[in-house]
VEXVO-521611 format. One record per residue (C-alpha): residue number from 1; z, y negated, x negated. Coordinates in Angstrom, 3 decimals, decimal comma. Each point is the difference from the previous one (the first is absolute). Layout:
<lodrens>
[lodren NUM; [Z; Y; X]]
...
</lodrens>
This chain:
<lodrens>
[lodren 1; [-189,724; -182,656; 98,657]]
[lodren 2; [1,098; -3,220; -1,672]]
[lodren 3; [3,772; 0,459; 0,048]]
[lodren 4; [0,807; -3,665; -0,660]]
[lodren 5; [-2,106; -1,205; 2,940]]
[lodren 6; [1,341; 2,767; 2,232]]
[lodren 7; [3,588; -0,913; -0,855]]
[lodren 8; [-0,755; -3,685; 0,641]]
[lodren 9; [-1,524; 0,970; 3,351]]
[lodren 10; [3,123; 1,814; 1,116]]
[lodren 11; [2,242; -2,866; -1,077]]
[lodren 12; [-2,137; -2,544; 1,870]]
[lodren 13; [0,009; 2,152; 3,143]]
[lodren 14; [3,770; 0,498; -0,046]]
[lodren 15; [0,788; -3,667; -0,633]]
[lodren 16; [-2,460; -1,325; 2,591]]
[lodren 17; [1,195; 2,293; 2,792]]
[lodren 18; [3,644; -0,677; -0,787]]
[lodren 19; [-0,670; -3,732; 0,423]]
[lodren 20; [-1,387; 0,344; 3,548]]
[lodren 21; [2,786; 2,062; 1,557]]
[lodren 22; [0,794; -1,384; 3,476]]
[lodren 23; [3,802; 0,100; -0,253]]
[lodren 24; [0,653; -3,590; -0,997]]
[lodren 25; [-2,687; -1,358; 2,318]]
[lodren 26; [1,477; 1,779; 3,029]]
[lodren 27; [3,529; -1,095; -0,795]]
[lodren 28; [-1,185; -3,578; -0,623]]
[lodren 29; [-1,651; -0,037; 3,443]]
[lodren 30; [3,208; 1,229; 1,662]]
[lodren 31; [2,570; -1,956; -1,991]]
[lodren 32; [1,739; -2,554; 2,215]]
[lodren 33; [-1,896; 1,021; 3,147]]
[lodren 34; [2,184; 0,339; 3,088]]
[lodren 35; [-0,647; 2,548; 2,735]]
[lodren 36; [1,766; -0,629; 3,323]]
[lodren 37; [-0,579; 3,296; 1,794]]
[lodren 38; [-0,679; 3,604; -0,899]]
[lodren 39; [-2,204; 0,703; -3,030]]
[lodren 40; [-2,360; 2,980; -0,061]]
[lodren 41; [-1,843; 0,743; -3,245]]
[lodren 42; [-3,495; 1,495; 0,015]]
[lodren 43; [-1,601; 0,520; -3,434]]
[lodren 44; [-3,524; 1,391; -0,304]]
[lodren 45; [-2,286; 0,487; -2,992]]
[lodren 46; [-0,068; 1,380; -3,505]]
[lodren 47; [2,742; -2,409; -1,071]]
[lodren 48; [2,061; 0,505; 3,172]]
[lodren 49; [2,859; 1,887; -1,647]]
[lodren 50; [0,475; -2,588; -2,768]]
[lodren 51; [-0,193; -2,909; 2,460]]
[lodren 52; [2,465; 1,649; 2,394]]
[lodren 53; [2,432; 0,715; -2,816]]
[lodren 54; [-0,130; -3,653; -1,046]]
[lodren 55; [0,636; -1,118; 3,592]]
[lodren 56; [2,955; 2,367; 0,265]]
[lodren 57; [1,454; -1,389; -3,220]]
[lodren 58; [-0,237; -3,496; 1,463]]
[lodren 59; [1,026; 0,546; 3,647]]
[lodren 60; [1,938; 3,275; -0,049]]
[lodren 61; [1,705; 0,815; 3,311]]
[lodren 62; [-1,616; -3,054; 1,622]]
[lodren 63; [-2,980; 2,316; 0,617]]
[lodren 64; [0,764; 1,981; 3,157]]
[lodren 65; [-2,763; 2,610; -0,368]]
[lodren 66; [-2,901; 0,650; -2,324]]
[lodren 67; [-3,054; 2,130; -0,620]]
[lodren 68; [-2,059; 0,347; -3,194]]
[lodren 69; [-3,541; 1,377; 0,171]]
[lodren 70; [-1,648; 0,624; -3,350]]
[lodren 71; [-2,461; 2,240; -1,803]]
[lodren 72; [0,861; 3,562; -0,947]]
[lodren 73; [2,141; 0,130; -3,178]]
[lodren 74; [0,715; -3,758; 0,199]]
[lodren 75; [3,541; 0,264; 1,373]]
[lodren 76; [2,797; -0,112; -2,555]]
[lodren 77; [2,781; 1,255; 2,243]]
[lodren 78; [2,277; -1,179; 2,775]]
[lodren 79; [0,537; -3,692; 0,811]]
[lodren 80; [3,075; -0,680; 2,130]]
[lodren 81; [-0,593; 1,834; 3,291]]
[lodren 82; [-3,703; -0,918; 0,232]]
[lodren 83; [-2,490; 2,634; 1,109]]
[lodren 84; [-2,344; 0,841; -2,883]]
[lodren 85; [-3,464; 1,310; 0,879]]
[lodren 86; [-2,831; 0,967; -2,351]]
[lodren 87; [-3,536; 0,154; 1,346]]
[lodren 88; [-3,719; 0,209; -0,800]]
[lodren 89; [-2,007; -2,477; -2,075]]
[lodren 90; [-2,846; -1,030; -0,159]]
[lodren 91; [-0,655; 2,094; 3,121]]
[lodren 92; [2,747; -0,131; 2,676]]
[lodren 93; [1,534; 3,282; 1,104]]
[lodren 94; [2,414; 1,282; 2,635]]
[lodren 95; [2,971; -1,358; -1,953]]
[lodren 96; [-1,607; -3,457; 0,067]]
[lodren 97; [-0,283; 0,194; 3,768]]
[lodren 98; [3,500; 1,433; 0,578]]
[lodren 99; [1,707; -2,482; -2,325]]
[lodren 100; [-1,753; -2,955; 1,601]]
[lodren 101; [0,983; 1,204; 3,456]]
[lodren 102; [3,594; 0,158; -1,218]]
[lodren 103; [-0,263; -3,588; -1,295]]
[lodren 104; [-1,272; -1,119; 3,408]]
[lodren 105; [2,992; 1,680; 1,642]]
[lodren 106; [2,402; -1,828; -2,345]]
[lodren 107; [-1,393; -3,432; 0,921]]
[lodren 108; [-0,232; 0,679; 3,731]]
[lodren 109; [2,482; -1,759; 2,270]]
[lodren 110; [1,017; -2,677; -2,493]]
[lodren 111; [1,097; -3,434; 1,215]]
[lodren 112; [-1,345; -3,458; -0,847]]
[lodren 113; [2,877; -0,639; -2,422]]
[lodren 114; [-0,683; 3,244; -1,923]]
[lodren 115; [-2,202; 0,282; -3,100]]
[lodren 116; [-2,379; 2,627; -1,295]]
[lodren 117; [-0,024; -0,219; -3,799]]
[lodren 118; [-3,500; 1,264; -0,717]]
[lodren 119; [-0,668; 0,879; -3,656]]
[lodren 120; [-3,707; 0,641; -0,518]]
[lodren 121; [-2,000; 1,095; -3,017]]
[lodren 122; [-3,391; 1,451; -0,812]]
[lodren 123; [-0,697; 3,462; 1,334]]
[lodren 124; [1,526; -0,964; 3,329]]
[lodren 125; [-3,338; 0,360; 1,756]]
[lodren 126; [0,168; 3,788; -0,382]]
[lodren 127; [3,764; 0,415; 0,011]]
[lodren 128; [0,784; -2,221; 2,997]]
[lodren 129; [-2,219; 1,187; 2,794]]
[lodren 130; [-0,046; 0,846; 3,696]]
[lodren 131; [-3,645; 0,733; 0,812]]
[lodren 132; [-1,711; -0,838; 3,280]]
[lodren 133; [-2,310; 2,957; -0,553]]
[lodren 134; [0,791; 3,628; -0,901]]
[lodren 135; [1,463; 0,276; -3,492]]
[lodren 136; [-2,813; 2,216; -1,291]]
[lodren 137; [-2,571; -2,614; 1,051]]
[lodren 138; [1,894; -2,724; -1,856]]
[lodren 139; [0,205; 2,197; -3,106]]
[lodren 140; [-3,744; 0,674; 0,172]]
[lodren 141; [-0,835; -3,719; 0,260]]
[lodren 142; [2,359; -0,780; -2,892]]
[lodren 143; [-1,703; 2,642; -2,141]]
[lodren 144; [-3,430; -1,387; 0,908]]
[lodren 145; [1,048; -3,505; -1,077]]
[lodren 146; [1,525; 1,210; -3,273]]
[lodren 147; [-3,053; 2,117; -0,884]]
[lodren 148; [-2,588; -2,716; 0,622]]
[lodren 149; [1,643; -2,548; -2,322]]
[lodren 150; [1,175; -2,474; 2,656]]
[lodren 151; [2,423; -2,584; -1,382]]
[lodren 152; [3,561; -0,351; 1,262]]
[lodren 153; [-0,784; -2,948; 2,286]]
[lodren 154; [-2,828; 1,881; 1,706]]
[lodren 155; [2,189; 3,074; 0,399]]
[lodren 156; [2,801; -2,027; 1,563]]
[lodren 157; [-2,327; -1,778; 2,457]]
[lodren 158; [-0,766; 3,435; 1,427]]
[lodren 159; [3,568; 1,328; -0,201]]
[lodren 160; [1,427; -2,912; 2,000]]
[lodren 161; [-2,078; 0,832; 3,032]]
[lodren 162; [1,101; 3,623; 0,082]]
[lodren 163; [3,752; -0,601; -0,237]]
[lodren 164; [2,921; -0,817; 2,287]]
[lodren 165; [1,895; -1,730; -2,855]]
[lodren 166; [-2,617; -1,708; -2,186]]
[lodren 167; [-1,567; -3,428; 0,509]]
[lodren 168; [3,256; -1,594; 1,204]]
[lodren 169; [0,820; 2,678; 2,564]]
[lodren 170; [3,241; 1,136; -1,671]]
[lodren 171; [1,414; -3,531; 0,247]]
[lodren 172; [-0,860; 0,016; 3,701]]
[lodren 173; [1,934; 3,259; 0,377]]
[lodren 174; [3,029; -1,647; -1,664]]
[lodren 175; [0,028; -2,911; 2,463]]
[lodren 176; [2,173; -1,751; 1,114]]
[lodren 177; [1,754; 0,605; -3,345]]
[lodren 178; [-0,975; -2,107; -2,965]]
[lodren 179; [-1,883; 1,630; -2,880]]
[lodren 180; [0,745; -1,125; -3,551]]
[lodren 181; [-2,704; 1,550; -2,143]]
[lodren 182; [0,047; 0,230; -3,800]]
[lodren 183; [-3,411; 1,070; -1,239]]
[lodren 184; [-0,934; 1,360; -3,433]]
[lodren 185; [-3,694; -0,834; -0,318]]
[lodren 186; [-2,545; 2,574; -1,180]]
[lodren 187; [-3,200; -1,738; 1,175]]
[lodren 188; [-1,995; -2,587; -1,924]]
[lodren 189; [0,782; -3,535; 1,123]]
[lodren 190; [3,075; 1,172; 1,967]]
[lodren 191; [-1,576; -0,061; 3,504]]
[lodren 192; [3,092; 0,677; 2,097]]
[lodren 193; [-1,822; 1,601; 2,910]]
[lodren 194; [-1,652; 2,554; -2,298]]
[lodren 195; [3,032; 1,164; -2,000]]
[lodren 196; [0,817; 3,415; 1,514]]
[lodren 197; [-2,296; -1,112; 2,853]]
[lodren 198; [2,436; -2,730; 1,092]]
[lodren 199; [2,480; 1,692; 2,379]]
[lodren 200; [1,910; -3,287; 0,410]]
[lodren 201; [-2,798; -2,506; -0,396]]
[lodren 202; [-2,643; -1,368; 2,382]]
[lodren 203; [-3,389; 1,495; -0,802]]
[lodren 204; [-2,792; -2,261; -1,249]]
[lodren 205; [-2,719; 2,655; 0,143]]
[lodren 206; [-2,335; 0,390; 2,950]]
[lodren 207; [-1,708; 2,765; 1,909]]
[lodren 208; [-3,309; -1,236; -1,421]]
[lodren 209; [1,322; 0,557; -3,548]]
[lodren 210; [1,154; 3,493; 0,925]]
[lodren 211; [-3,426; 0,804; 1,429]]
[lodren 212; [-1,598; -1,264; -3,216]]
[lodren 213; [2,134; 2,375; -2,098]]
[lodren 214; [-0,954; 2,900; 2,271]]
[lodren 215; [-3,705; -0,812; -0,448]]
[lodren 216; [0,273; -0,632; -3,747]]
[lodren 217; [1,432; 3,440; -0,733]]
[lodren 218; [-1,596; 1,897; 2,907]]
[lodren 219; [3,418; 1,187; 1,164]]
[lodren 220; [-0,001; 2,894; 2,425]]
[lodren 221; [2,255; -0,967; 2,920]]
[lodren 222; [0,864; 1,544; 3,344]]
[lodren 223; [-0,761; -1,997; 3,194]]
[lodren 224; [3,748; -0,607; 0,375]]
[lodren 225; [0,173; -1,484; -3,494]]
[lodren 226; [-3,081; -2,151; 0,551]]
[lodren 227; [1,718; -1,485; 3,046]]
[lodren 228; [3,085; -0,889; -2,054]]
[lodren 229; [-2,230; -1,748; -2,571]]
[lodren 230; [-0,977; -2,499; 2,707]]
[lodren 231; [3,562; -0,865; 1,028]]
[lodren 232; [1,649; -3,030; -1,564]]
[lodren 233; [3,273; 0,120; -1,907]]
[lodren 234; [3,083; -2,253; 0,166]]
[lodren 235; [-0,908; -3,630; -0,775]]
[lodren 236; [3,394; -1,724; 0,404]]
[lodren 237; [3,638; 0,907; -0,753]]
[lodren 238; [3,039; -2,242; 0,542]]
[lodren 239; [2,801; 2,308; -1,178]]
[lodren 240; [-0,934; 0,512; -3,659]]
[lodren 241; [1,020; -1,683; -3,262]]
[lodren 242; [-1,680; 1,310; -3,148]]
[lodren 243; [0,569; -0,334; -3,717]]
[lodren 244; [-2,573; 1,382; -2,455]]
[lodren 245; [1,223; 1,129; -3,392]]
[lodren 246; [-1,746; 1,615; -2,927]]
[lodren 247; [-3,709; -0,005; -0,732]]
[lodren 248; [-2,559; 1,377; -2,402]]
[lodren 249; [0,048; -3,343; -1,824]]
[lodren 250; [3,659; 0,606; -0,858]]
[lodren 251; [-0,955; 3,464; -1,258]]
[lodren 252; [-2,741; -1,477; -2,202]]
[lodren 253; [2,360; -2,662; -1,337]]
[lodren 254; [2,581; 2,653; -0,869]]
[lodren 255; [-2,657; 2,146; -1,701]]
[lodren 256; [-1,201; -3,031; -1,956]]
[lodren 257; [3,543; -0,688; -1,227]]
[lodren 258; [0,321; 3,630; -1,072]]
[lodren 259; [-3,280; -0,270; -1,914]]
[lodren 260; [1,142; -3,217; -1,670]]
[lodren 261; [3,240; 1,653; -1,122]]
[lodren 262; [-2,104; 2,612; -1,821]]
[lodren 263; [-2,076; -2,623; -1,820]]
[lodren 264; [-3,005; -0,188; 2,322]]
[lodren 265; [-1,585; -3,218; 1,212]]
[lodren 266; [-0,226; 0,614; 3,767]]
[lodren 267; [-3,115; -1,201; 1,808]]
[lodren 268; [0,275; -0,013; 3,792]]
[lodren 269; [-3,292; 0,916; 1,678]]
[lodren 270; [0,826; 0,274; 3,706]]
[lodren 271; [2,588; 1,078; 2,549]]
[lodren 272; [-2,722; 0,783; 2,572]]
[lodren 273; [-1,768; 2,971; -1,515]]
[lodren 274; [-1,644; 1,817; 2,922]]
[lodren 275; [-3,116; 1,822; -1,233]]
[lodren 276; [-0,741; 3,692; -0,560]]
[lodren 277; [2,480; 1,524; -2,444]]
[lodren 278; [-2,801; 1,300; -2,230]]
[lodren 279; [-1,580; -3,447; -0,227]]
[lodren 280; [3,328; -1,576; -0,947]]
[lodren 281; [0,573; 2,545; -2,777]]
[lodren 282; [-3,470; -0,507; -1,427]]
[lodren 283; [0,412; -3,774; 0,172]]
[lodren 284; [3,323; -0,002; -1,868]]
[lodren 285; [-1,477; 2,201; -2,732]]
[lodren 286; [-2,906; -2,461; -0,325]]
[lodren 287; [2,431; -2,888; -0,466]]
[lodren 288; [1,689; 1,846; -2,848]]
[lodren 289; [-3,348; 0,685; -1,669]]
[lodren 290; [-0,836; -3,709; 0,114]]
[lodren 291; [3,251; -0,905; -1,785]]
[lodren 292; [0,465; 2,929; -2,393]]
[lodren 293; [-0,946; -2,083; -3,060]]
[lodren 294; [2,178; -3,002; 0,885]]
[lodren 295; [2,826; 1,296; -2,161]]
[lodren 296; [2,557; -0,961; 2,641]]
[lodren 297; [2,515; 2,131; 1,884]]
[lodren 298; [-1,101; -0,550; 3,611]]
[lodren 299; [0,975; 1,274; 3,443]]
[lodren 300; [-2,249; -0,623; 3,015]]
[lodren 301; [1,747; 0,379; 3,368]]
[lodren 302; [-1,398; 0,555; 3,481]]
[lodren 303; [2,108; 0,548; 3,102]]
[lodren 304; [-1,079; 1,106; 3,451]]
[lodren 305; [-1,125; 3,153; 1,703]]
[lodren 306; [-3,279; 1,753; -0,742]]
[lodren 307; [-1,626; 2,566; 2,266]]
[lodren 308; [-1,446; 3,463; -0,552]]
[lodren 309; [-3,071; 1,262; 1,806]]
[lodren 310; [0,566; 3,734; 0,315]]
[lodren 311; [-2,932; 2,108; -1,169]]
[lodren 312; [1,927; 3,145; -0,947]]
[lodren 313; [3,028; 2,074; 0,869]]
[lodren 314; [2,198; -0,434; -3,061]]
[lodren 315; [3,439; -1,530; -0,404]]
[lodren 316; [0,665; -3,511; -1,190]]
[lodren 317; [0,625; -3,616; 0,940]]
[lodren 318; [-1,629; -3,366; -0,527]]
[lodren 319; [2,026; -0,836; -3,112]]
[lodren 320; [-0,745; 3,317; -1,687]]
[lodren 321; [-3,684; -0,337; 0,838]]
[lodren 322; [-0,088; -3,554; -1,376]]
[lodren 323; [1,498; 1,061; -3,318]]
[lodren 324; [-2,236; 3,036; -0,344]]
[lodren 325; [-3,101; -2,049; 0,844]]
[lodren 326; [0,810; -2,271; -2,962]]
[lodren 327; [-0,174; 2,924; -2,442]]
[lodren 328; [-3,764; -0,094; -0,583]]
[lodren 329; [0,060; -3,683; -0,913]]
[lodren 330; [2,996; 0,466; -2,289]]
[lodren 331; [-1,452; 2,917; -1,962]]
[lodren 332; [0,225; -0,558; -3,730]]
[lodren 333; [2,273; -3,045; 0,211]]
[lodren 334; [3,089; 0,754; -2,097]]
[lodren 335; [2,098; -2,913; 1,207]]
[lodren 336; [-0,632; -0,241; 3,753]]
[lodren 337; [1,392; 1,503; 3,201]]
[lodren 338; [-0,127; -0,504; 3,766]]
[lodren 339; [2,720; 1,016; 2,416]]
[lodren 340; [0,644; -0,550; 3,697]]
[lodren 341; [3,078; 0,728; 2,122]]
[lodren 342; [1,241; -0,325; 3,552]]
[lodren 343; [3,300; -1,841; 0,146]]
[lodren 344; [1,446; 2,520; 2,476]]
[lodren 345; [-0,286; 2,824; -2,536]]
[lodren 346; [-2,489; 2,083; 1,994]]
[lodren 347; [-3,776; -0,183; -0,226]]
[lodren 348; [-1,820; 1,683; 2,846]]
[lodren 349; [1,360; 3,432; 0,981]]
[lodren 350; [1,405; 0,634; -3,495]]
[lodren 351; [3,273; -0,238; -1,926]]
[lodren 352; [-1,549; -2,383; -2,553]]
[lodren 353; [0,222; -3,790; 0,120]]
[lodren 354; [-3,343; -0,347; -1,745]]
[lodren 355; [-2,006; 0,846; -3,077]]
[lodren 356; [-0,744; -0,939; -3,610]]
[lodren 357; [-3,153; 0,198; -2,124]]
[lodren 358; [-0,857; -1,120; -3,519]]
[lodren 359; [-2,720; 0,439; -2,618]]
[lodren 360; [0,868; 3,685; -0,477]]
[lodren 361; [-0,047; 0,993; 3,686]]
[lodren 362; [-3,671; 1,025; 0,133]]
[lodren 363; [0,423; 2,298; -2,999]]
[lodren 364; [3,161; 1,489; 1,505]]
[lodren 365; [-1,797; 0,675; 3,288]]
[lodren 366; [-2,820; 1,817; -1,786]]
[lodren 367; [2,500; 2,063; -1,981]]
[lodren 368; [1,558; 1,012; 3,323]]
[lodren 369; [-3,407; 1,073; 1,301]]
[lodren 370; [-0,293; -2,918; 2,434]]
[lodren 371; [-2,940; -2,270; 0,765]]
[lodren 372; [1,136; -3,521; 0,923]]
[lodren 373; [-2,727; -0,653; 2,531]]
[lodren 374; [0,480; 3,348; 1,718]]
[lodren 375; [3,746; -0,704; 0,233]]
[lodren 376; [-0,625; -3,424; 1,555]]
[lodren 377; [-2,556; 1,423; 2,416]]
[lodren 378; [2,588; 2,530; 1,138]]
[lodren 379; [2,724; -2,713; 0,137]]
[lodren 380; [2,190; 2,259; -2,138]]
[lodren 381; [1,545; -2,526; -2,374]]
[lodren 382; [3,499; 1,453; 0,363]]
[lodren 383; [-0,796; 3,439; -1,438]]
[lodren 384; [-2,178; -1,452; -2,766]]
[lodren 385; [2,651; -2,473; -1,140]]
[lodren 386; [2,681; 2,661; 0,341]]
[lodren 387; [-1,842; 2,212; -2,483]]
[lodren 388; [-0,189; -2,728; -2,641]]
[lodren 389; [3,409; -1,625; 0,556]]
[lodren 390; [-1,378; -3,150; 1,606]]
[lodren 391; [2,098; -0,090; 3,168]]
[lodren 392; [2,593; -2,756; 0,400]]
[lodren 393; [2,992; 1,349; 1,917]]
[lodren 394; [2,909; -2,219; 1,050]]
[lodren 395; [1,320; 1,733; 3,096]]
[lodren 396; [0,724; -1,976; 3,143]]
[lodren 397; [0,748; -3,585; -1,050]]
[lodren 398; [1,505; -1,525; 3,141]]
[lodren 399; [-2,572; -2,801; 0,182]]
[lodren 400; [-3,595; -0,441; 1,092]]
[lodren 401; [-1,980; -3,124; -0,943]]
[lodren 402; [-3,502; 1,353; -0,658]]
[lodren 403; [-1,398; 1,154; -3,329]]
[lodren 404; [-0,467; -1,477; -3,447]]
[lodren 405; [-2,681; 0,976; -2,499]]
[lodren 406; [0,259; -1,043; -3,649]]
[lodren 407; [-2,512; 0,159; -2,843]]
[lodren 408; [1,681; -0,011; -3,431]]
[lodren 409; [-1,580; -0,973; -3,304]]
[lodren 410; [2,160; 0,441; -3,087]]
[lodren 411; [-1,579; -0,141; -3,495]]
[lodren 412; [3,273; 1,320; -1,437]]
[lodren 413; [0,174; 3,122; 2,193]]
</lodrens>
C-alpha cells in the first residue's frame, strides 16, 4: 500500500465529512423563526440524531416533545427528554414500524397553531415506516429492489405506495398542525419528494411509473401489493414549509478543498454519478492511466450514488466495490489511488464508510490468496479489503449527503 496516498485519503475523507455536518444548517434554518403554539420534533434518518441535537441547542425547552429515529449505532446519547429509537436500514424492521407509530401518536391531536418540526435525512425510507402490507412482505420487496440494482428513485416510487407515512401521508396525519421540514438531501438533484420517500411532500410519481419499475425488475408481488401499486399518492399539501440543506455538491466541494490543501489540482467530474459501482471504479482507474505521465498532482472527483447488482452472497457496499473494482486498472501504477466513501460513515450492511485501492492492491490480494474477479462476483469487497487494510472506517458521522469517489495522482508519492 502506498502510505502517502492512503494518509492523504484519510485526511480528505475527514475534512470533507466535517464540512458537511448539518448542525449549522439546522440552526440557521431555525434562527429567528417564531412558533406560536406547541412544537413537536420528529427526526428521522441517518443524520437524525445530529439534526435533533442542533435543533435542541437552538430551541431548547421551546420543543414540547420529540422523537429521534435513526440507524442502529447512530445515536450518540440522550437529547433533552426526546425519545431515541434505533431501527433497521436499508431494510425496515419491527423497530422502524414501532418508532414510526410512536411518532404518529406524538403528532396526533395537534391544533392549527401547533408545529411539527420535521427533521429528515437519507435513510428515512427504511427507518420511518408504517407499512400498508405485512412487514415481512415489505422487507421482501425491499430486498428484491436492492438485489436487482434498482436506483434510489425507483426504490422510493415503490416504497411510497406501500406506506402510511410516505408520499406526503405523514404531513396529512399532522394536519391541522403546520409542518416545518428541514431536509438533508441524499438524492441527486435534490428531488424533495424522493428524499426519504417524501413523508411531508406531495408525490410527483405516478402509478404508471410504479408499474414500469415492477415490470423492469420482474418484482414478485402479492395481489394486495399489486392493488396498492395502482393507487395514487398525495398530490397536494397546504400545511408544509420545507427548507433543503446539504447536498452531494457540497460534499464534493469540501473534498476538492481538502485535495487542494494537500497540493492536488482538483478536477470535478460530476455530482450525479449513478452507474454500477464496478463501472465507476474501472472508469476512474482509466482516467488516472490517461494522465499518469502529465507530471501533475491531480485529483478527480465524482459525487453521487452508484448501485450494486448482487450476484453473490458476500459482504460489502457500493463504495467498497467501486474501490476494489478500480484495482485491476491501477495495477503497476506507483503514484495512483482510488477511494470512495459514504458520507454517513456506513457503506451497505458494514461498519466501513468505503474502500481504498492503489497500484499495489492487486499484488496484495494475490498474496492473501484472493482473486479479484471472484471477490467481485461474490460481492465480498468488505472481507477482501479488510485482509489488505483497504477499508476506510470513520464511524457514524452524523450526516448523509451521498457518496464521493476520488481518483488521486501524485508523482511525488
